[in-house]
C-alpha positions as CSV (number, residue, x, y, z in Angstrom):
1,M,8.5,20.2,59.7
2,S,7.4,16.8,58.4
3,I,9.1,15.0,61.2
4,L,7.4,17.6,63.6
5,C,4.1,16.4,62.3
6,G,4.9,12.5,62.5
7,I,5.8,12.8,66.4
8,P,1.7,13.3,67.4
9,L,1.9,9.8,65.2
10,L,4.4,8.3,67.0
11,E,2.7,9.2,70.3
12,C,-0.8,7.9,69.3
13,V,1.4,4.4,68.4
14,Y,3.5,4.1,71.5
15,C,0.2,4.8,73.6
16,L,-1.7,2.2,71.9
17,A,1.1,-0.4,72.3
18,C,1.1,0.6,76.1
19,A,-2.7,0.0,75.9
20,R,-2.5,-3.0,74.1
21,W,-0.1,-4.6,76.6
22,A,-2.2,-3.5,79.8
23,W,-5.0,-5.0,78.4
24,K,-3.2,-8.5,77.7
25,R,-1.8,-8.3,81.1
26,C,-5.3,-7.5,83.0
27,L,-6.5,-10.5,81.1
28,H,-4.5,-12.9,81.6
29,T,-5.5,-15.0,84.6
30,A,-4.0,-18.4,86.2
31,G,-6.2,-20.3,84.9
32,H,-5.2,-19.5,81.0
33,D,-1.6,-21.3,82.1
34,S,-3.2,-25.0,82.6
35,E,-6.5,-24.4,80.6
36,T,-5.0,-27.7,78.2
37,W,-3.8,-29.7,81.0
38,G,-6.0,-32.9,82.3
39,V,-7.6,-33.1,85.5
40,A,-5.5,-34.7,88.5
41,T,-7.0,-38.0,90.1
42,A,-7.2,-38.1,94.1
43,D,-4.7,-41.3,93.9
44,E,-1.8,-39.3,92.8
45,F,-3.1,-35.9,94.6
46,E,-3.7,-37.8,98.0
47,P,-0.3,-36.6,99.5
48,V,-0.5,-33.4,98.9
49,P,-2.3,-32.3,101.9
50,R,-1.0,-34.8,104.3
51,L,2.5,-33.1,103.5
52,C,1.7,-29.5,103.4
53,R,0.4,-30.6,107.3
54,Y,4.0,-32.3,107.8
55,I,5.6,-29.2,106.6
56,L,3.6,-27.0,108.8
57,A,4.6,-29.2,111.6
58,V,8.2,-28.0,111.3
59,Y,7.1,-25.1,112.6
60,E,6.2,-26.2,115.8
61,E,8.6,-26.2,118.5
62,D,6.6,-29.4,120.5
63,L,4.5,-31.5,118.4
64,R,2.9,-33.3,121.7
65,N,1.8,-29.6,122.5
66,P,0.8,-27.9,119.4
67,Q,-0.1,-24.4,119.1
68,W,-0.7,-23.7,115.2
69,E,-2.0,-27.0,113.9
70,P,-4.5,-26.9,111.5
71,P,-8.4,-28.1,111.5
72,G,-8.0,-31.5,112.3
73,G,-4.5,-31.5,113.4
74,Y,-1.1,-32.2,111.8
75,G,-1.9,-36.0,111.5
76,I,1.3,-36.7,112.9
77,N,2.3,-39.2,115.6
78,P,4.9,-37.9,117.6
79,D,6.1,-41.1,118.2
80,W,6.9,-42.1,114.8
81,V,9.1,-38.4,114.2
82,K,12.8,-39.9,113.7
83,L,14.4,-36.4,114.3
84,K,13.5,-32.7,114.1
85,R,16.3,-29.7,113.4
86,T,15.8,-26.1,114.1
87,Y,18.2,-23.4,113.1
88,N,20.4,-24.4,116.1
89,D,21.0,-27.7,114.5
90,T,21.8,-26.6,111.2
91,Q,23.4,-23.4,111.9
92,G,22.0,-21.7,108.7
93,R,23.3,-24.3,106.7
94,A,19.7,-25.6,105.5
95,P,16.0,-24.6,106.7
96,P,14.9,-26.6,109.7
97,Y,13.1,-30.3,108.9
98,L,12.0,-33.2,110.5
99,L,12.2,-36.6,109.2
100,Y,9.1,-38.7,109.9
101,L,8.2,-42.4,109.4
102,D,4.7,-42.4,108.5
103,H,3.6,-45.8,108.9
104,D,0.0,-45.1,107.8
105,H,1.1,-44.5,104.7
106,S,4.3,-46.5,104.1
107,D,6.6,-43.8,103.4
108,I,9.9,-42.1,104.7
109,V,9.2,-38.4,104.9
110,L,11.7,-35.5,105.1
111,A,9.8,-32.4,105.2
112,V,11.4,-28.8,104.8
113,R,10.0,-25.5,105.9
114,G,9.9,-22.6,104.4
115,L,11.9,-19.1,104.4
116,N,11.9,-17.5,107.5
117,L,11.8,-13.6,106.7
118,A,13.5,-12.9,110.3
119,K,16.8,-15.5,109.7
120,E,19.6,-13.7,107.6
121,C,20.9,-17.2,107.0
122,D,18.1,-17.9,104.9
123,Y,18.6,-15.2,102.8
124,K,22.5,-15.8,102.6
125,L,21.4,-19.6,101.3
126,L,19.4,-17.5,98.5
127,L,22.2,-15.2,97.8
128,D,24.6,-18.0,97.1
129,N,24.2,-18.5,93.5
130,K,24.3,-16.6,90.2
131,L,23.1,-17.8,86.7
132,G,25.3,-20.6,85.2
133,K,27.0,-21.1,88.4
134,R,26.6,-24.8,89.0
135,K,25.8,-27.2,86.1
136,I,24.7,-31.1,87.0
137,D,24.0,-33.6,85.1
138,G,23.3,-31.4,81.9
139,G,21.3,-28.5,83.3
140,Y,21.6,-25.8,85.7
141,V,20.6,-25.5,89.4
142,H,20.9,-23.3,91.9
143,N,24.2,-23.6,94.0
144,G,22.9,-22.4,97.2
145,L,19.8,-24.9,97.6
146,L,22.2,-27.6,96.2
147,K,24.6,-27.0,99.0
148,A,21.8,-27.0,101.3
149,A,20.5,-30.6,100.2
150,G,24.2,-31.8,100.6
151,W,24.2,-30.7,103.9
152,V,21.3,-32.3,104.9
153,L,22.5,-35.4,103.4
154,D,25.6,-35.6,105.4
155,S,23.8,-34.5,108.4
156,E,20.8,-37.5,108.3
157,C,22.5,-40.0,105.7
158,G,23.0,-42.9,108.3
159,V,19.6,-42.3,109.7
160,L,18.1,-42.5,106.1
161,K,20.4,-45.4,104.9
162,E,19.2,-47.1,107.8
163,L,15.6,-46.6,107.4
164,V,15.6,-47.2,103.6
165,E,17.0,-50.8,104.1
166,K,14.6,-51.5,107.1
167,Y,11.5,-50.8,105.4
168,P,12.5,-51.8,101.8
169,S,8.7,-51.6,100.3
170,Y,8.2,-47.7,101.9
171,S,9.1,-44.7,99.5
172,L,11.3,-41.9,100.5
173,T,9.4,-38.7,99.8
174,F,11.3,-35.3,100.1
175,A,8.5,-32.4,100.5
176,G,9.4,-28.5,101.1
177,H,7.7,-25.1,100.5
178,S,9.1,-22.4,99.2
179,L,12.8,-22.0,99.9
180,G,12.3,-25.7,101.3
181,S,10.8,-26.7,97.9
182,G,14.2,-26.2,96.4
183,V,16.2,-27.8,99.0
184,A,13.5,-30.9,98.4
185,A,14.4,-30.8,94.8
186,M,17.9,-31.1,95.0
187,L,17.6,-33.8,98.0
188,A,15.6,-35.7,95.2
189,L,18.1,-34.8,92.0
190,V,21.3,-36.1,94.0
191,V,20.0,-38.9,96.1
192,V,18.7,-40.2,92.4
193,L,22.2,-39.6,90.5
194,N,23.7,-41.2,93.7
195,S,21.4,-43.8,95.1
196,G,24.2,-46.4,95.8
197,K,25.2,-44.1,98.7
198,L,21.8,-44.6,100.5
199,G,21.3,-48.4,100.6
200,N,20.7,-48.5,96.9
201,V,17.5,-46.8,97.1
202,E,15.5,-47.6,93.5
203,R,14.6,-44.5,91.6
204,K,10.7,-45.6,91.6
205,R,10.8,-45.4,95.4
206,V,12.2,-41.6,95.5
207,R,9.5,-38.8,94.9
208,C,9.6,-35.0,95.6
209,F,6.6,-32.8,96.4
210,A,7.6,-28.9,96.3
211,I,4.9,-27.0,97.5
212,A,4.9,-23.4,96.2
213,P,8.4,-23.9,94.1
214,A,11.3,-21.9,93.9
215,R,12.8,-21.8,90.4
216,C,15.5,-24.1,90.9
217,M,16.6,-26.2,87.6
218,S,16.8,-25.5,84.2
219,L,14.1,-26.7,81.5
220,N,16.0,-29.8,80.4
221,L,16.3,-31.3,84.2
222,A,12.9,-30.0,84.9
223,V,11.4,-32.4,82.2
224,R,13.6,-34.9,82.9
225,Y,12.8,-35.4,86.4
226,A,9.1,-35.1,86.0
227,D,8.8,-38.8,87.1
228,V,10.4,-37.8,90.6
229,I,9.7,-34.2,91.7
230,N,6.2,-32.7,91.5
231,S,5.3,-29.2,92.2
232,V,2.1,-27.5,93.4
233,V,1.2,-24.1,92.7
234,L,-1.7,-22.5,94.1
235,Q,-3.5,-20.2,91.4
236,D,-1.7,-16.7,91.0
237,D,1.5,-17.8,93.2
238,F,4.2,-15.2,92.0
239,L,7.3,-17.5,92.9
240,P,6.9,-20.2,90.4
241,R,6.1,-17.7,87.7
242,T,9.3,-15.1,88.0
243,A,12.4,-16.2,86.3
244,T,13.8,-13.3,88.4
245,P,16.8,-14.9,90.0
246,L,15.9,-15.8,94.0
247,E,18.6,-13.1,95.4
248,D,17.1,-10.6,93.2
249,I,13.4,-11.4,95.0
250,F,14.6,-11.5,98.0
251,T,16.9,-8.3,98.3
252,S,14.2,-6.3,96.8
253,L,11.5,-7.5,98.9
254,F,10.3,-4.5,99.9
255,C,9.5,-3.3,96.6
256,L,8.4,-6.6,95.6
257,P,5.3,-5.5,93.5
258,C,7.2,-3.0,91.7
259,L,9.9,-5.8,90.7
260,L,7.0,-8.0,89.7
261,C,5.8,-5.2,87.3
262,L,8.8,-4.7,85.4
263,R,9.6,-8.2,85.5
264,C,6.1,-9.0,83.8
265,M,6.9,-5.8,81.3
266,R,10.3,-7.6,80.6
267,D,8.8,-11.0,79.8
268,T,6.1,-9.7,77.6
269,C,8.6,-8.3,75.1
270,T,10.2,-11.2,75.1
271,S,9.3,-14.3,72.9
272,E,8.8,-17.9,74.3
273,D,11.3,-19.3,71.8
274,Q,14.2,-16.9,73.5
275,M,13.4,-18.4,77.0
276,I,13.3,-22.1,75.9
277,K,16.6,-21.3,74.1
278,D,18.3,-19.9,77.4
279,P,20.2,-22.9,78.8
280,R,20.6,-21.1,82.4
281,R,17.0,-20.2,82.5
282,L,15.6,-22.1,85.8
283,Y,11.9,-23.4,85.8
284,A,9.9,-25.0,88.7
285,P,11.0,-28.7,89.0
286,G,8.8,-31.5,87.4
287,R,5.5,-32.7,87.2
288,L,3.2,-29.4,87.9
289,Y,-0.2,-29.3,89.3
290,H,-2.2,-25.9,89.5
291,I,-4.9,-25.3,92.0
292,V,-7.5,-23.5,90.1
293,E,-10.1,-21.8,92.6
294,R,-11.1,-18.4,91.3
295,K,-12.3,-17.5,87.7
296,P,-11.9,-14.2,86.2
297,F,-14.5,-11.1,86.7
298,R,-16.2,-13.1,89.6
299,M,-15.8,-12.4,93.0
300,G,-15.1,-15.2,95.7
301,R,-13.7,-18.8,95.8
302,F,-15.2,-21.6,93.6
303,P,-14.8,-25.2,94.5
304,P,-10.7,-25.9,93.4
305,V,-10.1,-27.7,90.4
306,V,-6.3,-29.3,90.0
307,R,-4.9,-29.7,86.7
308,T,-1.5,-31.6,85.9
309,A,1.0,-31.8,83.4
310,V,4.5,-31.9,82.0
311,P,4.4,-28.8,80.0
312,V,7.5,-28.1,78.2
313,D,6.8,-24.3,76.7
314,G,4.2,-22.5,78.5
315,R,5.6,-23.6,81.8
316,F,4.0,-20.6,84.0
317,E,6.0,-17.9,82.2
318,H,4.1,-15.1,83.0
319,I,3.2,-13.2,86.2
320,V,-0.5,-12.8,86.8
321,L,-1.2,-9.2,87.9
322,S,-3.6,-10.3,91.1
323,C,-3.9,-9.1,94.4
324,N,-3.4,-12.7,95.6
325,A,-0.1,-13.3,93.9
326,T,1.6,-13.4,97.5
327,S,-1.0,-14.4,99.7
328,D,-1.6,-17.4,97.4
329,H,2.3,-18.3,98.1
330,A,1.2,-19.0,101.7
331,I,1.0,-22.7,102.8
332,I,-1.6,-22.3,105.2
333,W,-3.7,-21.3,101.7
334,I,-2.2,-24.2,99.9
335,E,-2.8,-26.8,102.5
336,K,-6.5,-25.5,103.1
337,E,-7.3,-25.3,99.1
338,A,-5.3,-28.9,98.4
339,T,-7.6,-30.4,101.2
340,R,-10.7,-29.2,99.8
341,A,-10.0,-30.1,96.4
342,L,-8.8,-33.6,97.4
343,S,-12.3,-33.6,99.6
344,L,-14.0,-33.0,96.0
345,M,-12.2,-35.6,94.1
346,L,-13.2,-38.3,96.5
347,E,-16.5,-37.2,96.6
348,N,-16.9,-37.1,92.6
349,D,-15.2,-40.3,92.0
350,G,-17.2,-42.2,94.8
351,I,-13.8,-44.2,95.7
352,M,-14.0,-43.4,99.4
353,E,-14.5,-47.5,99.9
354,I,-12.5,-48.9,96.9
355,P,-11.3,-52.5,96.8
356,E,-7.8,-53.0,97.5
357,K,-7.1,-55.1,94.0
358,Q,-9.1,-51.9,92.2
359,K,-7.0,-49.5,93.9
360,M,-4.2,-51.0,92.9
361,E,-5.2,-51.4,89.1
362,R,-5.7,-48.1,89.2
363,Q,-2.4,-46.8,90.6
364,E,-0.7,-49.0,87.6
365,T,-2.9,-47.3,85.0
366,L,-2.0,-43.9,86.6
367,A,1.7,-44.6,86.6
368,R,1.4,-46.0,82.8
369,E,-0.3,-43.0,81.8
370,H,2.3,-40.5,83.6
371,G,5.1,-42.7,81.9
372,E,3.9,-42.2,78.6
373,E,3.1,-38.5,79.2
374,H,6.6,-38.0,80.5
375,K,8.4,-39.6,77.6
376,A,6.1,-37.4,75.5
377,A,7.4,-34.4,77.1
378,L,11.1,-35.6,76.4
379,Q,10.5,-36.0,73.2
380,R,8.9,-32.4,72.9
381,A,11.7,-31.0,74.6
382,V,14.3,-32.7,71.6
383,T,11.9,-31.3,69.2
384,L,11.9,-27.6,70.4
385,A,15.5,-27.7,70.6
386,V,15.9,-27.0,74.4
387,P,19.3,-26.7,75.3
388,H,20.7,-30.2,76.5
389,A,18.0,-31.9,76.1
390,H,17.8,-35.6,74.9
391,F,15.7,-38.5,74.5
392,P,17.5,-42.1,75.4
393,S,16.3,-44.8,74.4
394,Q,15.9,-46.9,77.4
395,Y,14.4,-44.6,80.1
396,G,14.7,-41.1,79.2
397,T,16.7,-39.9,82.0
398,F,20.8,-40.5,81.3
399,D,22.9,-40.8,78.6
400,E,23.8,-44.3,77.3
401,H,27.7,-43.7,76.8
402,V,29.9,-42.8,79.5
403,D,33.3,-41.7,78.8
404,E,36.0,-44.3,80.1
405,G,37.5,-42.0,82.4
406,E,34.2,-41.4,84.0
407,E,33.9,-44.8,84.7
408,E,37.2,-45.3,86.3
409,D,36.6,-42.4,88.7
410,D,33.0,-43.7,89.7
411,D,34.7,-47.2,90.5
412,E,37.6,-45.6,92.8
413,E,35.0,-43.8,95.0
414,E,32.7,-47.1,95.0
415,D,36.0,-48.7,96.0
416,S,36.8,-45.7,99.0
417,H,33.3,-45.9,100.4
418,G,33.1,-49.5,99.8
419,S,34.3,-50.3,103.7
420,S,32.0,-47.6,105.2
421,S,29.9,-48.8,107.9
422,S,25.9,-48.9,107.2
423,G,25.1,-48.1,110.8
424,H,26.5,-43.9,110.2
425,S,24.2,-41.7,112.4
426,S,24.1,-38.1,112.2
427,S,25.6,-37.2,115.2
428,D,29.0,-39.1,114.1
429,K,32.2,-36.8,114.2
430,S,33.4,-38.7,111.0
431,P,30.5,-39.7,108.6
432,A,31.5,-42.4,106.3
433,I,29.9,-40.3,103.3
434,R,30.1,-36.6,103.2
435,W,27.5,-35.9,100.5
436,N,29.0,-32.5,99.6
437,E,32.4,-33.5,99.4
438,L,30.9,-36.2,96.9
439,I,29.5,-33.7,94.8
440,E,32.4,-31.7,94.7
441,R,34.3,-35.1,93.5
442,L,32.3,-35.6,91.3
443,C,32.4,-32.3,89.6
444,E,35.0,-31.0,86.9
445,K,35.8,-27.7,85.7
446,D,34.3,-26.9,82.4
447,G,37.1,-25.4,80.3
448,S,35.0,-23.3,78.2
449,S,32.9,-21.8,81.3
450,R,34.7,-22.4,84.2
451,H,31.6,-23.3,86.1
452,A,31.5,-26.6,88.0
453,V,29.9,-29.5,86.0
454,L,28.5,-32.4,87.6
455,K,29.4,-35.7,85.8
456,R,26.0,-37.8,84.5
457,S,25.3,-40.8,86.4
458,R,25.4,-43.9,84.5
459,T,22.8,-45.9,86.8
460,T,20.0,-46.8,84.7
461,V,16.2,-47.8,86.1
């Protein structure tokens, strides 16, 4: 009898718990994710709208006669487009992309388009992964995206190497949206680890902008490569927030709201400490830029504000229950709001006409501040005991000690490629450097987990 009397009490407790959960989730807005971050400057955010337009240009069949260009055009000179690959060219091994030599901004840009819902090959690329399947440089990455990056480098290594050597003052930028953002992040990571295979390009010349990024690397890698990789998120975008494996998201595409709701409930019941301690959990890569343009309990869009940081904890860990969670993932909206945000920055800062000397000083100051913030993030990752996180004394990226066996293997690889021709082009039948083979050759079997583990580079910068 006493047990039966306790049932109504349990029901009340259960209902109160559900009401509390619903109240917290409904009140959680995207602005809460970045409310403690600093405000981005025009100098650091300037490439984002431009790169969004370059990514949109990949969708065009003929850049000389564009059909879907945004207001103001793509900002591309068709004569400077070095190559443009379609699905027929990539044969489903990578999303379409273009290589653009941007003389106006001293930049070599490789832009990768996002997921095509009508292409089965894009789904196959996403499905080629399981948590913990591929370990690289002390962290886990998405296997399918890494293989796609290797294929792109296999195909275009000769052209990229030629441009990098011909224009030593130009930066090498990888940019992508959604699915393409993961490929771009893997391209940057692999090139940094094997810079000698691409004309000894310096780390500071390589950068990546992942627009609406997929979660493609573990937390220690996401923080460690924050000086190279930048992720841009618009307000409530669902993809950077859900830790559900990409293969589960897109195989359940037609029930996506249900999947997001279930994931939201699960994440609410999981402590952040447990999330951080999971070495296989993937995150949005690098430094984060969050575009906030809506406020809670208010209608319409407000002037966008861009906040930035290299967070370790609180890294877009909670899905926002919003009707804009999927629309904020669209590259068209991101380009539009990024352009508005940059215009406001330039207007507020009054730097439309800035002396060249002063501009260089500001860039140096910004680079120094980002370096200090990056080191602080690495230190916090060690403090929070993030798996495989470490804080090297010199730069904060690579281990200082390498096994002698690894050094010998690396020397053998360098010797084997020493006679390779630098004039390799993407059309060669027998390319001098096979990046996917290089990745596999650098991999060794982890006896305990039986997963591929990429040896850490001994490169220092």
